[in-house]
C-alpha atoms as an extended CHARMM CRD file, in Angstrom:
* protein
*
       112  EXT
         1         1  MET       CA            -27.1710000000      -33.2780000000      -37.7740000000  PROA      1               0.0000000000
         2         2  ASN       CA            -28.3500000000      -33.3660000000      -34.0980000000  PROA      2               0.0000000000
         3         3  ASP       CA            -31.4820000000      -35.1710000000      -35.1470000000  PROA      3               0.0000000000
         4         4  LEU       CA            -29.4850000000      -37.7860000000      -37.0180000000  PROA      4               0.0000000000
         5         5  VAL       CA            -27.1640000000      -38.3440000000      -33.9780000000  PROA      5               0.0000000000
         6         6  ALA       CA            -30.0940000000      -38.5220000000      -31.5590000000  PROA      6               0.0000000000
         7         7  ALA       CA            -31.8890000000      -41.0630000000      -33.8360000000  PROA      7               0.0000000000
         8         8  LEU       CA            -28.8120000000      -43.1820000000      -34.2490000000  PROA      8               0.0000000000
         9         9  ALA       CA            -28.1930000000      -43.0860000000      -30.5360000000  PROA      9               0.0000000000
        10        10  LEU       CA            -31.6820000000      -44.2650000000      -29.7690000000  PROA      10              0.0000000000
        11        11  GLU       CA            -31.3020000000      -47.0820000000      -32.3650000000  PROA      11              0.0000000000
        12        12  LEU       CA            -28.2400000000      -48.2070000000      -30.2310000000  PROA      12              0.0000000000
        13        13  GLY       CA            -30.3580000000      -47.8790000000      -27.0640000000  PROA      13              0.0000000000
        14        14  ALA       CA            -28.6220000000      -44.7810000000      -25.8180000000  PROA      14              0.0000000000
        15        15  HSD       CA            -30.8720000000      -41.9390000000      -24.5110000000  PROA      15              0.0000000000
        16        16  LEU       CA            -28.5850000000      -38.8710000000      -24.5240000000  PROA      16              0.0000000000
        17        17  THR       CA            -29.1820000000      -35.4260000000      -23.1590000000  PROA      17              0.0000000000
        18        18  PRO       CA            -29.2930000000      -32.5660000000      -25.7500000000  PROA      18              0.0000000000
        19        19  ALA       CA            -25.8460000000      -31.4220000000      -24.5720000000  PROA      19              0.0000000000
        20        20  ALA       CA            -24.3910000000      -34.9270000000      -25.2180000000  PROA      20              0.0000000000
        21        21  VAL       CA            -26.0090000000      -35.1170000000      -28.6680000000  PROA      21              0.0000000000
        22        22  GLN       CA            -24.4760000000      -31.6950000000      -29.4470000000  PROA      22              0.0000000000
        23        23  ASP       CA            -21.1350000000      -32.8370000000      -28.1650000000  PROA      23              0.0000000000
        24        24  CYS       CA            -21.2260000000      -36.0030000000      -30.2680000000  PROA      24              0.0000000000
        25        25  THR       CA            -22.1290000000      -34.0080000000      -33.3520000000  PROA      25              0.0000000000
        26        26  GLN       CA            -19.0890000000      -32.0100000000      -32.9250000000  PROA      26              0.0000000000
        27        27  ARG       CA            -16.6980000000      -34.8280000000      -32.0380000000  PROA      27              0.0000000000
        28        28  VAL       CA            -17.8350000000      -37.7940000000      -34.2500000000  PROA      28              0.0000000000
        29        29  PRO       CA            -17.7500000000      -37.4780000000      -38.0550000000  PROA      29              0.0000000000
        30        30  LEU       CA            -21.1080000000      -38.6590000000      -39.2120000000  PROA      30              0.0000000000
        31        31  GLY       CA            -21.3280000000      -37.1230000000      -42.6160000000  PROA      31              0.0000000000
        32        32  PHE       CA            -21.5840000000      -40.4700000000      -44.3950000000  PROA      32              0.0000000000
        33        33  SER       CA            -24.0650000000      -41.5880000000      -47.0240000000  PROA      33              0.0000000000
        34        34  ALA       CA            -26.9660000000      -43.9090000000      -46.1120000000  PROA      34              0.0000000000
        35        35  ALA       CA            -24.9600000000      -46.7540000000      -47.5450000000  PROA      35              0.0000000000
        36        36  GLN       CA            -22.3280000000      -46.2590000000      -44.8510000000  PROA      36              0.0000000000
        37        37  ARG       CA            -24.8090000000      -46.6190000000      -41.9360000000  PROA      37              0.0000000000
        38        38  ALA       CA            -22.8930000000      -49.4340000000      -40.3550000000  PROA      38              0.0000000000
        39        39  ARG       CA            -19.8170000000      -47.2020000000      -40.0450000000  PROA      39              0.0000000000
        40        40  GLN       CA            -21.9380000000      -44.3900000000      -38.5960000000  PROA      40              0.0000000000
        41        41  LEU       CA            -23.2070000000      -46.8020000000      -35.8900000000  PROA      41              0.0000000000
        42        42  GLU       CA            -19.6740000000      -48.0140000000      -35.2160000000  PROA      42              0.0000000000
        43        43  LEU       CA            -18.2500000000      -44.5830000000      -34.6040000000  PROA      43              0.0000000000
        44        44  LEU       CA            -21.2610000000      -43.6180000000      -32.4920000000  PROA      44              0.0000000000
        45        45  THR       CA            -20.9770000000      -46.7610000000      -30.4780000000  PROA      45              0.0000000000
        46        46  GLU       CA            -17.3880000000      -46.0510000000      -29.7200000000  PROA      46              0.0000000000
        47        47  TYR       CA            -18.3320000000      -42.5290000000      -28.5770000000  PROA      47              0.0000000000
        48        48  VAL       CA            -21.2900000000      -43.5770000000      -26.4740000000  PROA      48              0.0000000000
        49        49  ILE       CA            -19.5500000000      -46.2530000000      -24.4830000000  PROA      49              0.0000000000
        50        50  SER       CA            -16.9500000000      -43.5990000000      -23.3970000000  PROA      50              0.0000000000
        51        51  LEU       CA            -19.5680000000      -41.4040000000      -21.9350000000  PROA      51              0.0000000000
        52        52  ASP       CA            -20.4340000000      -40.9730000000      -18.1980000000  PROA      52              0.0000000000
        53        53  PHE       CA            -24.1210000000      -41.6260000000      -18.2610000000  PROA      53              0.0000000000
        54        54  GLY       CA            -24.5210000000      -39.9520000000      -14.9360000000  PROA      54              0.0000000000
        55        55  ILE       CA            -23.8570000000      -36.7030000000      -16.9680000000  PROA      55              0.0000000000
        56        56  ALA       CA            -24.6770000000      -37.4990000000      -20.5770000000  PROA      56              0.0000000000
        57        57  GLY       CA            -27.5190000000      -39.9230000000      -20.1820000000  PROA      57              0.0000000000
        58        58  ALA       CA            -31.0970000000      -38.9590000000      -20.3060000000  PROA      58              0.0000000000
        59        59  ALA       CA            -33.4800000000      -40.9190000000      -18.0860000000  PROA      59              0.0000000000
        60        60  ALA       CA            -34.9490000000      -43.7760000000      -20.1650000000  PROA      60              0.0000000000
        61        61  LEU       CA            -36.0890000000      -46.3340000000      -17.5640000000  PROA      61              0.0000000000
        62        62  PRO       CA            -39.8240000000      -46.1050000000      -16.5210000000  PROA      62              0.0000000000
        63        63  ALA       CA            -40.1750000000      -44.3660000000      -13.1800000000  PROA      63              0.0000000000
        64        64  ASP       CA            -42.1440000000      -47.2760000000      -11.7820000000  PROA      64              0.0000000000
        65        65  LEU       CA            -39.5020000000      -49.9510000000      -12.7490000000  PROA      65              0.0000000000
        66        66  LYS       CA            -39.0520000000      -50.9760000000       -9.2010000000  PROA      66              0.0000000000
        67        67  ASP       CA            -42.6460000000      -52.1670000000       -9.1290000000  PROA      67              0.0000000000
        68        68  TRP       CA            -42.3790000000      -54.3410000000      -12.2210000000  PROA      68              0.0000000000
        69        69  HSD       CA            -42.3280000000      -58.0390000000      -11.4880000000  PROA      69              0.0000000000
        70        70  ASP       CA            -43.7460000000      -59.9310000000      -14.4770000000  PROA      70              0.0000000000
        71        71  LYS       CA            -43.1220000000      -57.3000000000      -17.1500000000  PROA      71              0.0000000000
        72        72  THR       CA            -40.5050000000      -57.2010000000      -19.8330000000  PROA      72              0.0000000000
        73        73  LEU       CA            -38.4060000000      -54.0790000000      -20.5210000000  PROA      73              0.0000000000
        74        74  VAL       CA            -38.3360000000      -53.5440000000      -24.2780000000  PROA      74              0.0000000000
        75        75  GLY       CA            -35.0390000000      -52.3920000000      -25.6960000000  PROA      75              0.0000000000
        76        76  PRO       CA            -32.2750000000      -52.0370000000      -26.7300000000  PROA      76              0.0000000000
        77        77  LEU       CA            -31.2840000000      -49.8150000000      -23.7750000000  PROA      77              0.0000000000
        78        78  ILE       CA            -27.7880000000      -48.9370000000      -22.8100000000  PROA      78              0.0000000000
        79        79  LEU       CA            -27.1590000000      -48.6570000000      -19.0650000000  PROA      79              0.0000000000
        80        80  GLN       CA            -23.9980000000      -47.9460000000      -17.2220000000  PROA      80              0.0000000000
        81        81  VAL       CA            -22.6790000000      -50.0380000000      -14.2900000000  PROA      81              0.0000000000
        82        82  ASN       CA            -21.8920000000      -47.7500000000      -11.4170000000  PROA      82              0.0000000000
        83        83  GLU       CA            -20.9940000000      -50.4240000000       -8.9890000000  PROA      83              0.0000000000
        84        84  SER       CA            -20.9960000000      -54.2780000000       -8.6260000000  PROA      84              0.0000000000
        85        85  LEU       CA            -21.0400000000      -55.9940000000       -5.2780000000  PROA      85              0.0000000000
        86        86  ASP       CA            -20.7490000000      -59.6580000000       -4.2690000000  PROA      86              0.0000000000
        87        87  ILE       CA            -23.6130000000      -59.7300000000       -1.8410000000  PROA      87              0.0000000000
        88        88  ASN       CA            -22.9240000000      -63.3200000000       -1.0840000000  PROA      88              0.0000000000
        89        89  ALA       CA            -19.6910000000      -62.2410000000        0.6730000000  PROA      89              0.0000000000
        90        90  ALA       CA            -19.4050000000      -60.5960000000        4.0570000000  PROA      90              0.0000000000
        91        91  ALA       CA            -19.2460000000      -56.6620000000        3.8490000000  PROA      91              0.0000000000
        92        92  ARG       CA            -15.5490000000      -56.6100000000        4.7550000000  PROA      92              0.0000000000
        93        93  GLU       CA            -14.7130000000      -59.1370000000        2.0170000000  PROA      93              0.0000000000
        94        94  ARG       CA            -16.7730000000      -57.5250000000       -0.8220000000  PROA      94              0.0000000000
        95        95  TYR       CA            -14.1210000000      -55.2690000000       -2.2060000000  PROA      95              0.0000000000
        96        96  LEU       CA            -11.1880000000      -57.7890000000       -2.0070000000  PROA      96              0.0000000000
        97        97  GLU       CA             -9.7610000000      -58.9180000000       -5.2660000000  PROA      97              0.0000000000
        98        98  GLY       CA             -9.9410000000      -62.5850000000       -6.1850000000  PROA      98              0.0000000000
        99        99  ASN       CA            -12.2120000000      -65.0040000000       -7.7200000000  PROA      99              0.0000000000
       100       100  ARG       CA            -14.5390000000      -66.5930000000       -5.1190000000  PROA      100             0.0000000000
       101       101  PRO       CA            -17.0010000000      -69.3530000000       -5.8710000000  PROA      101             0.0000000000
       102       102  ASN       CA            -20.7130000000      -68.8960000000       -5.3680000000  PROA      102             0.0000000000
       103       103  ARG       CA            -20.8300000000      -65.2270000000       -6.1810000000  PROA      103             0.0000000000
       104       104  CYS       CA            -24.1350000000      -63.2580000000       -6.2820000000  PROA      104             0.0000000000
       105       105  LEU       CA            -23.6710000000      -59.8900000000       -7.8300000000  PROA      105             0.0000000000
       106       106  LYS       CA            -25.7700000000      -56.8240000000       -7.1640000000  PROA      106             0.0000000000
       107       107  LEU       CA            -25.4230000000      -54.2530000000       -9.8670000000  PROA      107             0.0000000000
       108       108  VAL       CA            -26.0390000000      -50.5770000000       -9.4190000000  PROA      108             0.0000000000
       109       109  LEU       CA            -26.9410000000      -49.2580000000      -12.7900000000  PROA      109             0.0000000000
       110       110  THR       CA            -27.7370000000      -45.8310000000      -14.2550000000  PROA      110             0.0000000000
       111       111  ASP       CA            -29.5160000000      -44.5890000000      -17.4020000000  PROA      111             0.0000000000
       112       112  GLY       CA            -28.7010000000      -40.9050000000      -16.7400000000  PROA      112             0.0000000000
């Protein structure tokens, strides 16, 4: 069953640690027939989006990604947003609530 969960997770773009795959196997009922594949993916998607990828995610991005400029990252690949900052705002205003015009967001992402 672990192999099925890992394969379905990869199909979604989620690279999970072995411990996360094992946990998913125990928590998500995936004993469906092949005809119910859409339901399997739906249940797994619900589980995966609730995970903390800092713990459950296995590194999936290339180590040299920061050096990529004219390359395309092939996916699907699920990443988790750890932080978003409006780098167009002064540092003291970045965490204030409200909708400001001319935002430029910096996203801090993790794959695990």
